[in-house]
mmCIF file of the N, C-alpha and C atoms, coordinates in Angstrom:
data_MODEL
# 
_entry.id   MODEL 
# 
loop_
_atom_site.group_PDB 
_atom_site.id 
_atom_site.type_symbol 
_atom_site.label_atom_id 
_atom_site.label_alt_id 
_atom_site.label_comp_id 
_atom_site.label_asym_id 
_atom_site.label_entity_id 
_atom_site.label_seq_id 
_atom_site.pdbx_PDB_ins_code 
_atom_site.Cartn_x 
_atom_site.Cartn_y 
_atom_site.Cartn_z 
_atom_site.occupancy 
_atom_site.B_iso_or_equiv 
_atom_site.pdbx_formal_charge 
_atom_site.auth_seq_id 
_atom_site.auth_comp_id 
_atom_site.auth_asym_id 
_atom_site.auth_atom_id 
_atom_site.pdbx_PDB_model_num 
ATOM 1   N N  . MET A 1 1  ? 0.513  -1.375 0.008  1.00 0.00 ? 1  MET A N  1 
ATOM 2   C CA . MET A 1 1  ? 0.030  -0.145 -0.035 1.00 0.00 ? 1  MET A CA 1 
ATOM 3   C C  . MET A 1 1  ? 0.874  1.439  -0.062 1.00 0.00 ? 1  MET A C  1 
ATOM 4   N N  . LYS A 1 2  ? 1.021  1.563  -1.030 1.00 0.00 ? 2  LYS A N  1 
ATOM 5   C CA . LYS A 1 2  ? 2.039  3.106  -1.225 1.00 0.00 ? 2  LYS A CA 1 
ATOM 6   C C  . LYS A 1 2  ? 1.029  4.019  -1.365 1.00 0.00 ? 2  LYS A C  1 
ATOM 7   N N  . THR A 1 3  ? 1.624  5.419  -0.471 1.00 0.00 ? 3  THR A N  1 
ATOM 8   C CA . THR A 1 3  ? 0.498  6.005  -0.030 1.00 0.00 ? 3  THR A CA 1 
ATOM 9   C C  . THR A 1 3  ? 1.651  7.403  -1.144 1.00 0.00 ? 3  THR A C  1 
ATOM 10  N N  . ASP A 1 4  ? 0.607  8.191  -1.542 1.00 0.00 ? 4  ASP A N  1 
ATOM 11  C CA . ASP A 1 4  ? 0.922  9.074  -2.608 1.00 0.00 ? 4  ASP A CA 1 
ATOM 12  C C  . ASP A 1 4  ? 0.842  9.925  -2.189 1.00 0.00 ? 4  ASP A C  1 
ATOM 13  N N  . TYR A 1 5  ? 2.137  10.997 -1.779 1.00 0.00 ? 5  TYR A N  1 
ATOM 14  C CA . TYR A 1 5  ? 2.499  12.065 -1.419 1.00 0.00 ? 5  TYR A CA 1 
ATOM 15  C C  . TYR A 1 5  ? 2.571  13.405 -1.770 1.00 0.00 ? 5  TYR A C  1 
ATOM 16  N N  . LYS A 1 6  ? 1.908  13.524 -2.969 1.00 0.00 ? 6  LYS A N  1 
ATOM 17  C CA . LYS A 1 6  ? 2.318  14.725 -3.577 1.00 0.00 ? 6  LYS A CA 1 
ATOM 18  C C  . LYS A 1 6  ? 1.390  15.685 -3.586 1.00 0.00 ? 6  LYS A C  1 
ATOM 19  N N  . ASN A 1 7  ? 0.019  15.315 -3.066 1.00 0.00 ? 7  ASN A N  1 
ATOM 20  C CA . ASN A 1 7  ? -0.652 16.789 -2.710 1.00 0.00 ? 7  ASN A CA 1 
ATOM 21  C C  . ASN A 1 7  ? -0.987 16.476 -1.106 1.00 0.00 ? 7  ASN A C  1 
ATOM 22  N N  . LEU A 1 8  ? 0.253  16.987 -0.192 1.00 0.00 ? 8  LEU A N  1 
ATOM 23  C CA . LEU A 1 8  ? -0.193 16.978 0.924  1.00 0.00 ? 8  LEU A CA 1 
ATOM 24  C C  . LEU A 1 8  ? -1.483 18.140 1.726  1.00 0.00 ? 8  LEU A C  1 
ATOM 25  N N  . SER A 1 9  ? -1.663 18.664 0.970  1.00 0.00 ? 9  SER A N  1 
ATOM 26  C CA . SER A 1 9  ? -2.845 19.432 1.019  1.00 0.00 ? 9  SER A CA 1 
ATOM 27  C C  . SER A 1 9  ? -4.510 18.512 0.933  1.00 0.00 ? 9  SER A C  1 
ATOM 28  N N  . GLU A 1 10 ? -4.372 17.537 0.688  1.00 0.00 ? 10 GLU A N  1 
ATOM 29  C CA . GLU A 1 10 ? -5.831 16.274 0.686  1.00 0.00 ? 10 GLU A CA 1 
ATOM 30  C C  . GLU A 1 10 ? -5.384 15.979 2.033  1.00 0.00 ? 10 GLU A C  1 
ATOM 31  N N  . LEU A 1 11 ? -4.442 15.859 2.774  1.00 0.00 ? 11 LEU A N  1 
ATOM 32  C CA . LEU A 1 11 ? -4.825 14.624 4.384  1.00 0.00 ? 11 LEU A CA 1 
ATOM 33  C C  . LEU A 1 11 ? -5.618 15.556 5.330  1.00 0.00 ? 11 LEU A C  1 
ATOM 34  N N  . THR A 1 12 ? -5.892 14.799 5.818  1.00 0.00 ? 12 THR A N  1 
ATOM 35  C CA . THR A 1 12 ? -6.928 15.524 6.785  1.00 0.00 ? 12 THR A CA 1 
ATOM 36  C C  . THR A 1 12 ? -5.785 15.972 8.140  1.00 0.00 ? 12 THR A C  1 
ATOM 37  N N  . ASP A 1 13 ? -6.181 16.706 9.021  1.00 0.00 ? 13 ASP A N  1 
ATOM 38  C CA . ASP A 1 13 ? -4.948 17.345 9.786  1.00 0.00 ? 13 ASP A CA 1 
ATOM 39  C C  . ASP A 1 13 ? -4.483 16.163 10.760 1.00 0.00 ? 13 ASP A C  1 
ATOM 40  N N  . LYS A 1 14 ? -5.327 15.202 11.110 1.00 0.00 ? 14 LYS A N  1 
ATOM 41  C CA . LYS A 1 14 ? -4.843 14.128 11.842 1.00 0.00 ? 14 LYS A CA 1 
ATOM 42  C C  . LYS A 1 14 ? -4.185 12.891 11.041 1.00 0.00 ? 14 LYS A C  1 
ATOM 43  N N  . LYS A 1 15 ? -4.244 12.930 9.785  1.00 0.00 ? 15 LYS A N  1 
ATOM 44  C CA . LYS A 1 15 ? -3.547 12.008 8.994  1.00 0.00 ? 15 LYS A CA 1 
ATOM 45  C C  . LYS A 1 15 ? -1.638 12.753 8.718  1.00 0.00 ? 15 LYS A C  1 
ATOM 46  N N  . LEU A 1 16 ? -1.735 14.189 8.742  1.00 0.00 ? 16 LEU A N  1 
ATOM 47  C CA . LEU A 1 16 ? -0.576 15.199 8.683  1.00 0.00 ? 16 LEU A CA 1 
ATOM 48  C C  . LEU A 1 16 ? 0.115  14.899 9.867  1.00 0.00 ? 16 LEU A C  1 
ATOM 49  N N  . ARG A 1 17 ? -0.717 15.242 11.212 1.00 0.00 ? 17 ARG A N  1 
ATOM 50  C CA . ARG A 1 17 ? 0.154  14.962 12.218 1.00 0.00 ? 17 ARG A CA 1 
ATOM 51  C C  . ARG A 1 17 ? 0.561  13.601 12.559 1.00 0.00 ? 17 ARG A C  1 
ATOM 52  N N  . THR A 1 18 ? -0.251 12.531 12.233 1.00 0.00 ? 18 THR A N  1 
ATOM 53  C CA . THR A 1 18 ? 0.010  11.121 12.492 1.00 0.00 ? 18 THR A CA 1 
ATOM 54  C C  . THR A 1 18 ? 1.423  11.320 11.529 1.00 0.00 ? 18 THR A C  1 
ATOM 55  N N  . LEU A 1 19 ? 1.336  11.705 10.426 1.00 0.00 ? 19 LEU A N  1 
ATOM 56  C CA . LEU A 1 19 ? 2.579  11.417 8.974  1.00 0.00 ? 19 LEU A CA 1 
ATOM 57  C C  . LEU A 1 19 ? 4.070  12.172 9.678  1.00 0.00 ? 19 LEU A C  1 
ATOM 58  N N  . ARG A 1 20 ? 3.317  13.646 9.982  1.00 0.00 ? 20 ARG A N  1 
ATOM 59  C CA . ARG A 1 20 ? 4.697  13.884 10.841 1.00 0.00 ? 20 ARG A CA 1 
ATOM 60  C C  . ARG A 1 20 ? 5.409  13.242 11.807 1.00 0.00 ? 20 ARG A C  1 
ATOM 61  N N  . ASN A 1 21 ? 4.586  12.119 12.780 1.00 0.00 ? 21 ASN A N  1 
ATOM 62  C CA . ASN A 1 21 ? 4.850  11.746 13.814 1.00 0.00 ? 21 ASN A CA 1 
ATOM 63  C C  . ASN A 1 21 ? 6.022  10.274 13.585 1.00 0.00 ? 21 ASN A C  1 
ATOM 64  N N  . ASN A 1 22 ? 5.091  9.477  12.739 1.00 0.00 ? 22 ASN A N  1 
ATOM 65  C CA . ASN A 1 22 ? 5.894  8.099  11.740 1.00 0.00 ? 22 ASN A CA 1 
ATOM 66  C C  . ASN A 1 22 ? 7.323  8.786  11.509 1.00 0.00 ? 22 ASN A C  1 
ATOM 67  N N  . ILE A 1 23 ? 7.190  9.638  10.796 1.00 0.00 ? 23 ILE A N  1 
ATOM 68  C CA . ILE A 1 23 ? 8.477  10.334 9.779  1.00 0.00 ? 23 ILE A CA 1 
ATOM 69  C C  . ILE A 1 23 ? 9.626  10.580 10.990 1.00 0.00 ? 23 ILE A C  1 
ATOM 70  N N  . ASN A 1 24 ? 8.848  11.674 11.988 1.00 0.00 ? 24 ASN A N  1 
ATOM 71  C CA . ASN A 1 24 ? 10.254 11.741 13.704 1.00 0.00 ? 24 ASN A CA 1 
ATOM 72  C C  . ASN A 1 24 ? 10.370 10.454 13.638 1.00 0.00 ? 24 ASN A C  1 
ATOM 73  N N  . ASN A 1 25 ? 9.919  9.801  14.148 1.00 0.00 ? 25 ASN A N  1 
ATOM 74  C CA . ASN A 1 25 ? 10.136 8.304  14.703 1.00 0.00 ? 25 ASN A CA 1 
ATOM 75  C C  . ASN A 1 25 ? 11.226 7.418  13.594 1.00 0.00 ? 25 ASN A C  1 
ATOM 76  N N  . ARG A 1 26 ? 10.875 7.463  12.202 1.00 0.00 ? 26 ARG A N  1 
ATOM 77  C CA . ARG A 1 26 ? 11.515 6.693  11.319 1.00 0.00 ? 26 ARG A CA 1 
ATOM 78  C C  . ARG A 1 26 ? 13.057 7.206  11.045 1.00 0.00 ? 26 ARG A C  1 
ATOM 79  N N  . LEU A 1 27 ? 12.966 8.700  11.217 1.00 0.00 ? 27 LEU A N  1 
ATOM 80  C CA . LEU A 1 27 ? 14.144 9.148  11.172 1.00 0.00 ? 27 LEU A CA 1 
ATOM 81  C C  . LEU A 1 27 ? 15.086 9.046  12.392 1.00 0.00 ? 27 LEU A C  1 
ATOM 82  N N  . GLU A 1 28 ? 14.170 8.975  13.566 1.00 0.00 ? 28 GLU A N  1 
ATOM 83  C CA . GLU A 1 28 ? 15.294 8.437  15.082 1.00 0.00 ? 28 GLU A CA 1 
ATOM 84  C C  . GLU A 1 28 ? 15.912 7.425  15.139 1.00 0.00 ? 28 GLU A C  1 
ATOM 85  N N  . SER A 1 29 ? 15.263 6.001  14.412 1.00 0.00 ? 29 SER A N  1 
ATOM 86  C CA . SER A 1 29 ? 15.646 4.499  14.308 1.00 0.00 ? 29 SER A CA 1 
ATOM 87  C C  . SER A 1 29 ? 16.705 4.880  13.010 1.00 0.00 ? 29 SER A C  1 
ATOM 88  N N  . PHE A 1 30 ? 16.446 5.310  12.428 1.00 0.00 ? 30 PHE A N  1 
ATOM 89  C CA . PHE A 1 30 ? 17.909 5.747  11.244 1.00 0.00 ? 30 PHE A CA 1 
ATOM 90  C C  . PHE A 1 30 ? 18.951 6.271  12.031 1.00 0.00 ? 30 PHE A C  1 
ATOM 91  N N  . THR A 1 31 ? 18.670 7.124  12.563 1.00 0.00 ? 31 THR A N  1 
ATOM 92  C CA . THR A 1 31 ? 20.012 8.158  13.413 1.00 0.00 ? 31 THR A CA 1 
ATOM 93  C C  . THR A 1 31 ? 20.404 7.075  14.333 1.00 0.00 ? 31 THR A C  1 
ATOM 94  N N  . LYS A 1 32 ? 19.718 5.811  15.157 1.00 0.00 ? 32 LYS A N  1 
ATOM 95  C CA . LYS A 1 32 ? 20.039 5.232  16.291 1.00 0.00 ? 32 LYS A CA 1 
ATOM 96  C C  . LYS A 1 32 ? 20.707 3.680  15.349 1.00 0.00 ? 32 LYS A C  1 
ATOM 97  N N  . GLY A 1 33 ? 20.402 3.550  14.567 1.00 0.00 ? 33 GLY A N  1 
ATOM 98  C CA . GLY A 1 33 ? 21.257 2.384  13.361 1.00 0.00 ? 33 GLY A CA 1 
ATOM 99  C C  . GLY A 1 33 ? 19.971 1.183  13.834 1.00 0.00 ? 33 GLY A C  1 
ATOM 100 N N  . GLY A 1 34 ? 18.930 1.393  14.115 1.00 0.00 ? 34 GLY A N  1 
ATOM 101 C CA . GLY A 1 34 ? 18.032 0.320  14.709 1.00 0.00 ? 34 GLY A CA 1 
ATOM 102 C C  . GLY A 1 34 ? 16.688 0.218  13.535 1.00 0.00 ? 34 GLY A C  1 
ATOM 103 N N  . GLU A 1 35 ? 16.798 1.037  12.292 1.00 0.00 ? 35 GLU A N  1 
ATOM 104 C CA . GLU A 1 35 ? 15.808 0.855  11.498 1.00 0.00 ? 35 GLU A CA 1 
ATOM 105 C C  . GLU A 1 35 ? 15.341 -0.497 10.968 1.00 0.00 ? 35 GLU A C  1 
ATOM 106 N N  . LYS A 1 36 ? 14.557 -0.878 10.888 1.00 0.00 ? 36 LYS A N  1 
ATOM 107 C CA . LYS A 1 36 ? 13.969 -2.464 10.641 1.00 0.00 ? 36 LYS A CA 1 
ATOM 108 C C  . LYS A 1 36 ? 13.133 -1.796 9.255  1.00 0.00 ? 36 LYS A C  1 
ATOM 109 N N  . ASN A 1 37 ? 12.823 -3.005 8.332  1.00 0.00 ? 37 ASN A N  1 
ATOM 110 C CA . ASN A 1 37 ? 12.221 -2.793 7.991  1.00 0.00 ? 37 ASN A CA 1 
ATOM 111 C C  . ASN A 1 37 ? 10.613 -3.213 7.678  1.00 0.00 ? 37 ASN A C  1 
ATOM 112 N N  . LEU A 1 38 ? 9.875  -2.056 7.113  1.00 0.00 ? 38 LEU A N  1 
ATOM 113 C CA . LEU A 1 38 ? 8.604  -1.602 7.851  1.00 0.00 ? 38 LEU A CA 1 
ATOM 114 C C  . LEU A 1 38 ? 7.594  -2.474 6.382  1.00 0.00 ? 38 LEU A C  1 
ATOM 115 N N  . PRO A 1 39 ? 6.899  -2.925 7.379  1.00 0.00 ? 39 PRO A N  1 
ATOM 116 C CA . PRO A 1 39 ? 5.603  -3.974 6.494  1.00 0.00 ? 39 PRO A CA 1 
ATOM 117 C C  . PRO A 1 39 ? 5.238  -3.037 4.952  1.00 0.00 ? 39 PRO A C  1 
ATOM 118 N N  . PRO A 1 40 ? 4.768  -3.783 4.074  1.00 0.00 ? 40 PRO A N  1 
ATOM 119 C CA . PRO A 1 40 ? 3.787  -3.020 3.278  1.00 0.00 ? 40 PRO A CA 1 
ATOM 120 C C  . PRO A 1 40 ? 2.901  -2.442 3.553  1.00 0.00 ? 40 PRO A C  1 
ATOM 121 N N  . SER A 1 41 ? 2.384  -2.248 4.597  1.00 0.00 ? 41 SER A N  1 
ATOM 122 C CA . SER A 1 41 ? 1.124  -1.570 5.041  1.00 0.00 ? 41 SER A CA 1 
ATOM 123 C C  . SER A 1 41 ? 1.296  -0.251 5.514  1.00 0.00 ? 41 SER A C  1 
ATOM 124 N N  . HIS A 1 42 ? 2.662  -0.016 5.982  1.00 0.00 ? 42 HIS A N  1 
ATOM 125 C CA . HIS A 1 42 ? 2.730  1.111  6.861  1.00 0.00 ? 42 HIS A CA 1 
ATOM 126 C C  . HIS A 1 42 ? 3.144  2.137  5.993  1.00 0.00 ? 42 HIS A C  1 
ATOM 127 N N  . MET A 1 43 ? 2.972  3.621  6.490  1.00 0.00 ? 43 MET A N  1 
ATOM 128 C CA . MET A 1 43 ? 2.538  4.523  5.558  1.00 0.00 ? 43 MET A CA 1 
ATOM 129 C C  . MET A 1 43 ? 4.148  4.909  4.828  1.00 0.00 ? 43 MET A C  1 
ATOM 130 N N  . LEU A 1 44 ? 4.991  4.882  5.554  1.00 0.00 ? 44 LEU A N  1 
ATOM 131 C CA . LEU A 1 44 ? 6.699  5.159  4.649  1.00 0.00 ? 44 LEU A CA 1 
ATOM 132 C C  . LEU A 1 44 ? 7.163  3.978  4.504  1.00 0.00 ? 44 LEU A C  1 
ATOM 133 N N  . HIS A 1 45 ? 6.456  2.634  4.137  1.00 0.00 ? 45 HIS A N  1 
ATOM 134 C CA . HIS A 1 45 ? 7.339  1.771  3.493  1.00 0.00 ? 45 HIS A CA 1 
ATOM 135 C C  . HIS A 1 45 ? 8.129  1.991  1.736  1.00 0.00 ? 45 HIS A C  1 
ATOM 136 N N  . GLY A 1 46 ? 9.048  1.445  2.370  1.00 0.00 ? 46 GLY A N  1 
ATOM 137 C CA . GLY A 1 46 ? 9.741  1.689  1.096  1.00 0.00 ? 46 GLY A CA 1 
ATOM 138 C C  . GLY A 1 46 ? 10.498 3.406  0.811  1.00 0.00 ? 46 GLY A C  1 
ATOM 139 N N  . LEU A 1 47 ? 10.381 3.633  1.793  1.00 0.00 ? 47 LEU A N  1 
ATOM 140 C CA . LEU A 1 47 ? 11.167 5.293  1.978  1.00 0.00 ? 47 LEU A CA 1 
ATOM 141 C C  . LEU A 1 47 ? 12.626 5.186  2.441  1.00 0.00 ? 47 LEU A C  1 
ATOM 142 N N  . ASP A 1 48 ? 13.660 5.581  2.205  1.00 0.00 ? 48 ASP A N  1 
ATOM 143 C CA . ASP A 1 48 ? 14.719 5.806  2.753  1.00 0.00 ? 48 ASP A CA 1 
ATOM 144 C C  . ASP A 1 48 ? 15.160 6.840  3.560  1.00 0.00 ? 48 ASP A C  1 
ATOM 145 N N  . GLU A 1 49 ? 16.179 7.129  4.336  1.00 0.00 ? 49 GLU A N  1 
ATOM 146 C CA . GLU A 1 49 ? 16.134 8.047  4.935  1.00 0.00 ? 49 GLU A CA 1 
ATOM 147 C C  . GLU A 1 49 ? 16.280 9.593  4.392  1.00 0.00 ? 49 GLU A C  1 
ATOM 148 N N  . ALA A 1 50 ? 16.966 9.464  3.284  1.00 0.00 ? 50 ALA A N  1 
ATOM 149 C CA . ALA A 1 50 ? 17.147 10.879 2.712  1.00 0.00 ? 50 ALA A CA 1 
ATOM 150 C C  . ALA A 1 50 ? 15.636 11.241 1.975  1.00 0.00 ? 50 ALA A C  1 
ATOM 151 N N  . GLN A 1 51 ? 14.786 10.487 1.640  1.00 0.00 ? 51 GLN A N  1 
ATOM 152 C CA . GLN A 1 51 ? 13.320 10.532 1.241  1.00 0.00 ? 51 GLN A CA 1 
ATOM 153 C C  . GLN A 1 51 ? 12.801 10.737 2.346  1.00 0.00 ? 51 GLN A C  1 
ATOM 154 N N  . CYS A 1 52 ? 12.754 9.742  3.721  1.00 0.00 ? 52 CYS A N  1 
ATOM 155 C CA . CYS A 1 52 ? 11.689 10.704 4.765  1.00 0.00 ? 52 CYS A CA 1 
ATOM 156 C C  . CYS A 1 52 ? 12.286 12.126 5.276  1.00 0.00 ? 52 CYS A C  1 
ATOM 157 N N  . LYS A 1 53 ? 13.613 12.439 5.354  1.00 0.00 ? 53 LYS A N  1 
ATOM 158 C CA . LYS A 1 53 ? 13.697 14.270 5.506  1.00 0.00 ? 53 LYS A CA 1 
ATOM 159 C C  . LYS A 1 53 ? 13.357 14.939 4.217  1.00 0.00 ? 53 LYS A C  1 
ATOM 160 N N  . ASP A 1 54 ? 13.195 14.440 3.212  1.00 0.00 ? 54 ASP A N  1 
ATOM 161 C CA . ASP A 1 54 ? 12.230 15.569 2.108  1.00 0.00 ? 54 ASP A CA 1 
ATOM 162 C C  . ASP A 1 54 ? 11.297 15.505 2.261  1.00 0.00 ? 54 ASP A C  1 
ATOM 163 N N  . LEU A 1 55 ? 9.933  14.273 2.707  1.00 0.00 ? 55 LEU A N  1 
ATOM 164 C CA . LEU A 1 55 ? 9.415  14.176 2.983  1.00 0.00 ? 55 LEU A CA 1 
ATOM 165 C C  . LEU A 1 55 ? 8.836  15.304 4.737  1.00 0.00 ? 55 LEU A C  1 
ATOM 166 N N  . GLN A 1 56 ? 9.790  14.957 5.131  1.00 0.00 ? 56 GLN A N  1 
ATOM 167 C CA . GLN A 1 56 ? 9.355  15.940 6.305  1.00 0.00 ? 56 GLN A CA 1 
ATOM 168 C C  . GLN A 1 56 ? 9.763  17.586 6.138  1.00 0.00 ? 56 GLN A C  1 
ATOM 169 N N  . LYS A 1 57 ? 10.338 18.178 5.328  1.00 0.00 ? 57 LYS A N  1 
ATOM 170 C CA . LYS A 1 57 ? 10.358 19.163 5.141  1.00 0.00 ? 57 LYS A CA 1 
ATOM 171 C C  . LYS A 1 57 ? 9.005  19.478 4.377  1.00 0.00 ? 57 LYS A C  1 
ATOM 172 N N  . GLN A 1 58 ? 8.441  18.717 3.690  1.00 0.00 ? 58 GLN A N  1 
ATOM 173 C CA . GLN A 1 58 ? 7.059  19.006 2.992  1.00 0.00 ? 58 GLN A CA 1 
ATOM 174 C C  . GLN A 1 58 ? 6.276  18.984 3.773  1.00 0.00 ? 58 GLN A C  1 
ATOM 175 N N  . VAL A 1 59 ? 5.802  18.068 4.919  1.00 0.00 ? 59 VAL A N  1 
ATOM 176 C CA . VAL A 1 59 ? 4.865  17.975 6.001  1.00 0.00 ? 59 VAL A CA 1 
ATOM 177 C C  . VAL A 1 59 ? 4.985  19.596 6.732  1.00 0.00 ? 59 VAL A C  1 
ATOM 178 N N  . LEU A 1 60 ? 6.201  19.844 7.317  1.00 0.00 ? 60 LEU A N  1 
ATOM 179 C CA . LEU A 1 60 ? 6.845  20.963 7.965  1.00 0.00 ? 60 LEU A CA 1 
ATOM 180 C C  . LEU A 1 60 ? 5.692  22.372 6.902  1.00 0.00 ? 60 LEU A C  1 
ATOM 181 N N  . ALA A 1 61 ? 6.673  22.678 6.116  1.00 0.00 ? 61 ALA A N  1 
ATOM 182 C CA . ALA A 1 61 ? 5.283  23.278 4.745  1.00 0.00 ? 61 ALA A CA 1 
ATOM 183 C C  . ALA A 1 61 ? 4.204  23.473 4.717  1.00 0.00 ? 61 ALA A C  1 
ATOM 184 N N  . GLU A 1 62 ? 3.822  22.185 5.094  1.00 0.00 ? 62 GLU A N  1 
ATOM 185 C CA . GLU A 1 62 ? 2.049  22.373 4.555  1.00 0.00 ? 62 GLU A CA 1 
ATOM 186 C C  . GLU A 1 62 ? 1.348  22.542 6.040  1.00 0.00 ? 62 GLU A C  1 
ATOM 187 N N  . PHE A 1 63 ? 2.255  22.342 7.142  1.00 0.00 ? 63 PHE A N  1 
ATOM 188 C CA . PHE A 1 63 ? 1.740  22.920 8.625  1.00 0.00 ? 63 PHE A CA 1 
ATOM 189 C C  . PHE A 1 63 ? 1.771  23.888 8.576  1.00 0.00 ? 63 PHE A C  1 
ATOM 190 N N  . LYS A 1 64 ? 3.006  25.131 8.047  1.00 0.00 ? 64 LYS A N  1 
ATOM 191 C CA . LYS A 1 64 ? 2.759  26.531 8.072  1.00 0.00 ? 64 LYS A CA 1 
ATOM 192 C C  . LYS A 1 64 ? 1.649  26.907 7.361  1.00 0.00 ? 64 LYS A C  1 
ATOM 193 N N  . LYS A 1 65 ? 1.953  26.260 6.074  1.00 0.00 ? 65 LYS A N  1 
ATOM 194 C CA . LYS A 1 65 ? 0.903  26.863 5.275  1.00 0.00 ? 65 LYS A CA 1 
ATOM 195 C C  . LYS A 1 65 ? -0.413 26.962 5.980  1.00 0.00 ? 65 LYS A C  1 
ATOM 196 N N  . ARG A 1 66 ? -1.073 25.832 6.401  1.00 0.00 ? 66 ARG A N  1 
ATOM 197 C CA . ARG A 1 66 ? -1.943 25.707 7.361  1.00 0.00 ? 66 ARG A CA 1 
ATOM 198 C C  . ARG A 1 66 ? -2.772 26.618 8.253  1.00 0.00 ? 66 ARG A C  1 
ATOM 199 N N  . ALA A 1 67 ? -1.032 27.357 9.066  1.00 0.00 ? 67 ALA A N  1 
ATOM 200 C CA . ALA A 1 67 ? -1.109 28.192 10.272 1.00 0.00 ? 67 ALA A CA 1 
ATOM 201 C C  . ALA A 1 67 ? -1.499 29.640 9.627  1.00 0.00 ? 67 ALA A C  1 
ATOM 202 N N  . GLY A 1 68 ? -1.120 29.458 8.563  1.00 0.00 ? 68 GLY A N  1 
ATOM 203 C CA . GLY A 1 68 ? -1.407 31.072 7.336  1.00 0.00 ? 68 GLY A CA 1 
ATOM 204 C C  . GLY A 1 68 ? -2.799 31.362 7.126  1.00 0.00 ? 68 GLY A C  1 
ATOM 205 N N  . LYS A 1 69 ? -3.813 30.081 7.283  1.00 0.00 ? 69 LYS A N  1 
ATOM 206 C CA . LYS A 1 69 ? -4.755 30.344 6.775  1.00 0.00 ? 69 LYS A CA 1 
ATOM 207 C C  . LYS A 1 69 ? -5.567 31.298 8.074  1.00 0.00 ? 69 LYS A C  1 
# 
């Protein structure tokens, strides 16, 4: 179940927060060297550390955009 993150504005606030938390946890696991292979059903399945960092920047930008409304 690969999720498309091209249009983060379509995600609900709750889904966006969940995504942010999952990214933060995943990046922490990369830093500690304890990253596991994620199951195909996980929203970050197939993303490496660089892709997670890029997605984190996009998510934070979306939060700022929503805060400005």
